[in-house]
N, C-alpha and C positions, 0 to 999 in steps of 0.2 A: 669956611675957614678950615684949613688943614692943620692937624696937630700930629705930633710924633707918637709912636707907640708908647714911649715912656710916660707921656702926659696922660694918655688914655688909660694905661694900666694904673697909674697913680690915682686917677679919679675913681676907678673901679675899686681899688684897695681902700681908699678913704670911705667910700660908701659902704663897703662890706664891713669895715671895722665899726663904723657908727651903728649900723643895723645889728651886727653881732653883739656889741656891748649891751645894747638895749635888750636884745633877746636873751642873752646869757643871764643878766640880772633879773629878768622878769619870769623866765621859765625854768628856774633852778629846780622847782618841785617836780618837773617831769622826768627827772633822772631815774626815779624808781620805776616808772612805767617803761621807759626806754630800755633800762637794764633787764626788766622782766621779759620784755618782748625779745630782746637779743638772746637771753638765756633760753626762752622757749624755742626760738628759731634754731639755736645751736643744738639743743637737745633733739629737736625734730630732725635736723640734718644728720646728727650722729646715728639716731635710731633708723632713719630711712636708708642711710648708706649701709648700716649694718645688715638690715633686712634685705636690701637689694643685693648685697654681696652674698648673703646666705642663700637667697633664692637663685642667684646666678650660679653659685657653686652646686646647688642641688640640681639645677637644670643641666649644667655641664657634666656633672657626674653621671646623670641618666644618659645623656648623649654619648659620653665616653664609653659607658658600659655597652650601649647599643652598638657602637662602632667596634668595640673589642670583640663582642660575640659575632658580629657580622664578619669581621676579618677571619676569625677562626673557621667559620662556615665556608666563606668563599675561597679561602686558601686550602680548603679540603683537609684541614687538620683533623676535623671530625665531620661526619655526615649528620644532617639534621635528624635522621632516623636512628642514630646510634644512642639509645636511651641512656646507658650507663655513663658514657662520656659527656653527653649533653647535660645530664643531671649534675655532674661534677662542675662543669663550666658555669651553669646557672647558680649553683650553690656558692661557688667561690666568689662570683660577682656580688651576690647579696651579702656575703660575709665580709667582703672588703669594702663595700660601699654602703655605709649605714643610712644614707639618705634615700636609698632605693627601696621601694616597697614591693614591687612586682616585676618579674621578667616572664613574658609569655611568648608562645609561638603557636601559630595556627597554620595548618596545612590545607591545601585545596580540597582534600577528601573529607574535611570536617574534623579531623583529629586535632587534639589540643594538648598543650603542655605548658605548665607554669610553675614558677618558684615564687613563694609568697612569704614575706617576713612576718613573723608573729611577735611584734614588739621586740624587746631586748633579750628575750629568753630563748627564742628559737625561730624556726621557719618550717614551711611545709612545701611538699611537691604535689602538684595536682596534675593528673593525666587522664585524658579521655581518648580511648583508642578502641576501634571496632574489634580488635583482637583481644581485648582485656575484659573478661567477665561481661560479655554482651554489651559492651560500650558503657559500662558503669564508670562513675567518677572515682578514681583511685586517689587517696590522700595518704602521703607518707609524712609523718611529723618527725622533726629533728629538734634537738636542744643544743644550745651553745655550751661548750665546755672550754676551759682555758686552752687556747691555741687550736681548737678543733670543733667539730660538730659530731653529735651522736644520734643514731637512729632511735626513735622512741616507739612508734606504733604505725600500723597501716590499717586503713579502713576503706570500705567501698560503699557507694551510695548511688541510687538511681538519679539520672540526670537527663535532661533534654537539651543541654547547652551545646550549641554549634557555633564556632567562631565566625563562620561565614554569614551568620545572621546579624552581626554586630559591626558598628561603624569602624572600630579600631582595626578590624580586618578588612571589611568590604571597601572602605575608602582608600585602602593602600595597596590592595593586591594587584591593581592595574596601573599603579603609579611607578615612577622611576626614582623618586626621592622621598626621604623620610620627613615627618613633621609632627608637631604636637597636636593632640586631640584630647578632648574631655571624655572620660569613660565612666559609665555608670553601671556596667553590666558584666562584671567579672564573676566567675563562679563562686557561690557561697559568700558573696559580699554585697552589701547594700550601700557601700561607700562610693562617693564620687572621687575618682583619682584623675591625674593628668598624665597621659602616656606619650612617649616619643616612639612613634610607630613608622615602619617602613618595610618594603619588600626585601627578600633575600634571594639573590640569583647565584647559582653555582653552575659554572660552565654554560652560561647563557640560558639556563633552565630555571624558571621561577619555582622556588621551593615552598614559599609561604610568606607569612608576615611575622616579623619580630617586633615586640613591643616592650619598652621599659617604662614603668610607671612610678610616680611619686604620690604620696598620701599627704593631704593638707594637715592631717593630725600631727605629722612630723614637724611641720612648720609651726603649729600651735605649741608644740613642746619647746621649739627654739624661742618663740615669743615669750614663753614663761620665764626664760632666763634673762630677759631685758627689764630694765627699771627706768622708764622715762620720767625722771623726777621722783620725788618721794611718794606721790600718790597717783601717778599716771600709769598708763598701759598702752601697748601697741597692738593693733589689729590688722588683718589683711582683708580687704574688701574685693569682691569680684567686680566684673565690668558693669553689672546691673546694680551695684551698690549693696549687695548682700555680704554679711560677715561670713567668711569661710575659714578663718583661723583666728583663735583667741589665745591669750596667754594661759597656758596650762602645762606646767612642767611634767605632768604625769601622762600626757596624751601620747599615744602611739597607734600602731595598726590594730591592736585588739582593745585598746582603751580610748574610746572617742573623747574628743575635747568637750569640755563643759560649755555648751553654748547657752546664751540667754541669761547669764547670771551677772548681776551687779549693774550699777548705774553707768559705769564706764562702757559696758557693752551696749546699753541702750543709747548712749550718746554717739558711739561709733556707728550704730545702725541708723540713727537719725541723721548723722552727717552724710552717710551714703545716699539716703533718700533726698536730702536737700541738694546734694551734688548733681544728681540726675535731673532734678527739677530746674535748678538754676542754670546749669551748663549743658543741658541736653545730653549728658553722659560723655561729653568730649572735654577734656581738661589737658592743657599743655603746661607742664611744669607743676610745681607745688601750689596747692590751693589752701590758704589759711582761712579758717572760719572760727567764729565765736558762737558757740552753742549754749543756750540756756535750757537746763533741764531740772525740773523741780526747784526752781528759783536759785539754782547754782550755775555759775558761769564756767564754761570750760573752753580752753584753747585747743582747737583741733586743727591739725595739718594733714592734708591728704597728698601723698606723693606717688606718681606713677612708678610702677616697678618694671614696665616694659615687657610684660608677658601676659597675654590673654586679657589685657585691660585691667589687671590687678593694680591695687593701690594699697599702700601702707598708711594707716591712720594712727596718728599719735594723739592721745586724749589726755590732757593735763588740766586739773582744776586751777583756775586763776588764783584761787586763795593760796595756792602753794607758793606764789611769787609775791603777791601784793597783800598788804595788811589793810589797804583801803586808801582812797584819795579824797581829800577834803573837797566836798561838793561846792563850798562857797567860792572856790577859785575857778569854777567853770566859766563864768562870765569873763574873767580876766583872760582866760585861755582863748576865748573867742576873739577878744580884742587884739591880743598879741598875734594870733594867727592872721588876722586881717592885715596888721602891720607887716608881718613877714611876707604875706602875699604881695602887697603893694611894693615893698622893697625888692622882692625877687623879680616882679614884672619890670620895674624900672631898670634893674641891673641887666636883665636879659635883653631888654630893648636896646640899651646902650651898647652892650657887647655885640649883639647881632648886627646892629646898624653900622657900627664903627669898625669892628674887628672881624667878627665871625663871617659875615657875608662876603666881604672882600677876600678874606683868606680862603674861604671855600672855593671862590671862583679861581683864584690862583692855583689852589690845589687841583682843581679840575683840569686846568691847563697843563700842569705838570704831569697829571695822569695821562693826558692825551699825548704828551711828548714821550712818556714811557711806552705808550702803545704805537708810537710813530704816526699818530694822527695829527700831524703838525699843521695841516691846513686850517683846522678849527681853532687854533690858538690866536688870540688877539690881545691887544693891550687893554687892561682893566683900570679905569680911573678910580681913585680912592682919595678920601680926605686925609689919610695917613701918608706921610711922606715916604716912610719905609715901604709900605705896601705898594704904593704906586711905583717906586723904583724897582721893587721885586717883580711886579707885573711887566714893567718895561724890559727888564733883563730876560724874563721868561719868553716874551714875544721875540726878542732878538735871538735867543737860543733856538727857538722854533724855526725862525727864518733861515738860520744857518744849517740846521739839520735837514731842512726841506731840500736843500741843494744836493745832499748826499744820499737821499733815499734810493735813487736809481742805481747807485753803485754798490749797495749792500743788499743782501736778501733780508728784507725787513721781517718777513714771517719767521725766518730762522732766528733773528735777533730777539723777537718776542718770545719764542719758545725757550731760548737760552736764558733770558731774564727770568721767565716764569719758573724754569727748572733750577735756578740758582747757580748756573755754571759760571765760574769766575773767568774773567778775561785775561788768562795767563796760560802759558804753555802747559800742557798736561792732558791726560786722557785716561780712560778706563776700558776694560774689555767688556763688550756687550754682544748679545746675540742679535744680529741684524740681517736684513736682506738688502743686497746692493744691486742696483740696476744701471746698466750702460745702454744708452740709446743713440744710434748713429743713423744719419740719413744717407741712403745709398744714392750715388749719382751726384753728390754735392760738389765734387770737383768740377764736373762738367757744367753744373749750374753756375758755379762761380765764374768759370771762363766765359760763359754765354752772357751773363748779366753784369759782371764786374761789380762795382760798388753797390749796385741796386740789389745784390743778393741779400744784403742785410735787411732791406725793406721786405723782400719776398719771404725771407725766413722768419720774420717777426711773428706772423700768425702761428707758425709751428712752435716757436719758443713760448708764446703766450699760452697756447693750448697745453703744451707739456707742463708748464708751471702750474696751471690750474688743475690739470689732471692729477699730478703728483700731490698737490695740496689737498684735493678733494678726497683722496684715498689715504690721508694721514701720513704722507711721506715727507721727507726732508730733502729739498732741492739743494744739492751740494754745489754744483758749478756747471757752467757751459764751457765746453772744450771745442772750439770751432763750431762745427755743426752737431756735435755730440752733447748729450746731457748725462750727468751723473747724479743719482739720487739714492737715498737709502731709507729704510724703515726700521723702527725700533730704537731710535735715538733722535734728539735728546729725551723724548717722551717714551716711556715703556709701552710696548705694543706686543702683546702675546700672539696676535694674529698677523705679524709683520709679513710673513711669506704669502698669505692669502691676499692681503691688501696690495702687495707688490705685484702679484699676478694680475689682479684686476686692473691696476694702473697700466701694466704692460699691454694688455689686450685693448684697453681704451686708447692708448697711444697709437697702436697700429691702425685702429679705426679712424682716428683723427687725421692721420696722414693719407690713408686710403681715400677719405672723403674730401681731401683738400684739392686745390687747383694747382699745386706745385708740379712742375715738369722739369726734366733734365735738359741738357743741351740738345739732345736728339728728340725733344718734345715727348718723351716718355714719362709716364707718371712716376713720381718718386715713391720709394718705400723706406720703411725703417727696419733696422736690424737691432734686436734687443738681446742683451745677455743678462741673466738674472741668477744670482747665487746667494745662498744663506749660510751663516755660520758665525764664528766668533771673529771680531775685529777690534782693533784699538780705535776708539772713537773719542774725539776731543779736539782741543785747540792745538793744532799742529803748526809749528812755525817758530818764530823768535819772539822776543819781548817787544819788538817794534812792528811786527806784521804777523797776524794770526789768521788761520783758516780753520773753521770748524768742519772737520772732514773725518773720513774713516780710512784706515790703512790696514793692510794685512793680506794674507793669502786669499781670503774670501773676495776681496776687491779685485785682485789680479785675475782670479778665475772668472769673475763676472765679465771683465774686460775681454778675456780670451774667448769666452762664449759668444760675445757679441760678434767678434770677427769670424768665428766658425760658421756663422749663418751663411757666409759667402759660399762655402764649400757645398752645403746641402740645399741651398736655395730656400732656406727657412726664414721666418720672421722673428720668432722668440725661442731662445734656447735657455733652459734652466738646469741648474746643477742638482745632484741627488739630494742634498739637504733641503733645498727649496721644495722638491717633489715630496719629500717625506713630511715636512712641516705643513705644507698646504693640504696634504691628505686628500680626503674625499671632496674637498671644495673645488678641485680642478680636474680637468680631463687632459691627460698628457700621454705621449707615446715615447717609449724608449727608442732613441734615435741611433746611438752608436756609442763607442768608447773612444776617448781621445787621450793623447798623451799631453801632460802638462809639465813644463820645465820645472825642475826642482822636486817633482813627485816621483816616487818609485812605482806607484801603481797607476793604471789608467783610470780616467774619470768617466763614469757613466753619464751620458748627456741625454736630456729629455727635451722634446719639443712641446711647448705649451699650446694647447689647441683651444680650449674654452673653459668657462666656469660651469660647474654642474647645475647651478640654478638657471643658467641659460640653455644648456644642452644636457638634459638629465642622463642620457645614455651615450656611451662612446660610439662614434661612427664605426661602421663595419671595416673600413679600410685600415683602422689602427691595428686590429687583430691580424689582418692579412700581412701588414708590414712587419709586425713583431714576430709572426710566424716565419717570414722570410729571414729576419735577423737571426732567429734561432737556427735555421738551416744553414745560414752563412757561417755562423760561428762553429757549427759542427762539421763543416767541410762538405755539406750537401749542396753544392753550388747550383746544380740544375733545379732542384726543388726550390732553392732560394730565389732563383730568377723567376720562376713561375709565380711565387708568392708576391715578389715585388711588383711584377707586372699586374697582378690582380689588385694590389693596393693602388697602383697608379690609375688603373681603370676605374676603380670604385670611387676614388677621390676626384676623378675628372682632371687628372694632371697632378703628379706629386714629384717635384724635382728631387727630393731625397731618395725616392724609390729608383729613379733613373740613375742616380749616382751609385747606388748599391748594385744595380744591375750591371753597370760597367765594371765594378770591382769583381763581381762574381764571374762575369764572362772572362775577365783577365786571369782569374784564378783557375779556370777549367783546364 
């Protein structure tokens, strides 16, 4: 028997009220425990978020300091060997960034320089140089005074410290990017710090390794300012469960944090050990545990901090929240929990069978319609009248949309829906690459085959569509035998020029390897124009008819480039912006300059030859052609003719070289 949604919901509400009334009157005494758990969870959330923010700020301050010093070096504001200016930069960074404990620099010759914070009272400069007192370690101590720092004393000591022997230098001297590393071996220090290290290059010459380090005792000082409840505390655990930071408001670089003191510390250490034992050291999200130590129960929450496997552990005695629960009610709790479980199972069974499962199937069908996968949509029978009617309407909608799939670019519609583009006139300026592809000899082919030309061209259009889609392009439209596509919209694509070049080369191969022939039984070829730049992209048209397309000068130039292929006998011509953005990913030759209507300057035109991952080195004939082009522009026409002939010979036939030979001969 089928029922309406109203009846089904009423049954569910009646069942929920009956069960809820019984549970509310029976489990009133659980309010204290629930409130205590909520309070503990809230305190843990606040503490973990506060610690996470502090750790994040500390890490970001170290990374920002590293980036600032690196910028000063690579911009050649100062040289790494300029001791006085370098000292000023390092000192100013430590003075302005209280969370930073060390800034070090190691050179490939083994020299070393560092700035080290000495608590809140001062700092020191450490330098090891082969030209200073037979490579002794020099220490300059400074103290902080209001608004400035003041030099105190200088000392020298024997040392065998060499940065090249330590991971913070050795692991990064041959790398290209900085990263974090645990450091235990800085001069005159037995502390473990965490350093953001990376190489420094100036004018493409590696100068050495720069490192900015933070001290966990600074984090202990921050933890000392937190109060998780009246009797609780917060700790930071390492990836292996060891306590590395404890609440100590007096800890800093010269005053180590007091480790191993108090029951809360022992509970935090015990929770770290149990964490590794029970979860194999891998925990996703916050893990709440109840730890009993010396017959006292503690609520412990361990939350990942997202750095080096660290976790923040909040330890709070349960006695801080609960005065005790009457043990005589435990049996009643078990009985009521059983009732709740049975009522929940019954409610879930009813809702899933009558409402949830049919609704989920209809929702799946609607998702398929959203993706234009309408063939998989069918009518879903249901005992609920409304759900069955909804399923029938969904199936009818799918059948109607199926008839229109071939008239609209469904892939484009999917992208527009995913990007949240509204179906109304409008657009925005974007950096894109535009491609125009035209089949040479199509007019003769149409005259030869008549209406059958549509069937003959179908493989080309299918191949063009799949090629453009495979290289993350957007197929705009078919214009007779031509194809227009663009890259960079609606989805952002920072490599739009490179992807467009790959698609263009593949389109040429598709037609070259096809069986299409012109009226004179000659193989057909494609001509492609490709240009990059800013264009207005969006829904162009009226309220009644829209076309998601691109308009602007970049589109007009791409269309002109496609036609210029006829003059030079080339297959793919690209504009200067495409050549610049594709960079080292492509091999291209500068073909000529052309005049564009509406432009005051001539446009430099390039011919796309290949991708560098397919052809690592440019062919020799490109250099010969570009040499001829330089002679031609300088008026040395005889030399230009010789160079163009050489390019034609080396390539085994180069129509563009023949065109330029004719121009040079006419200019003699």
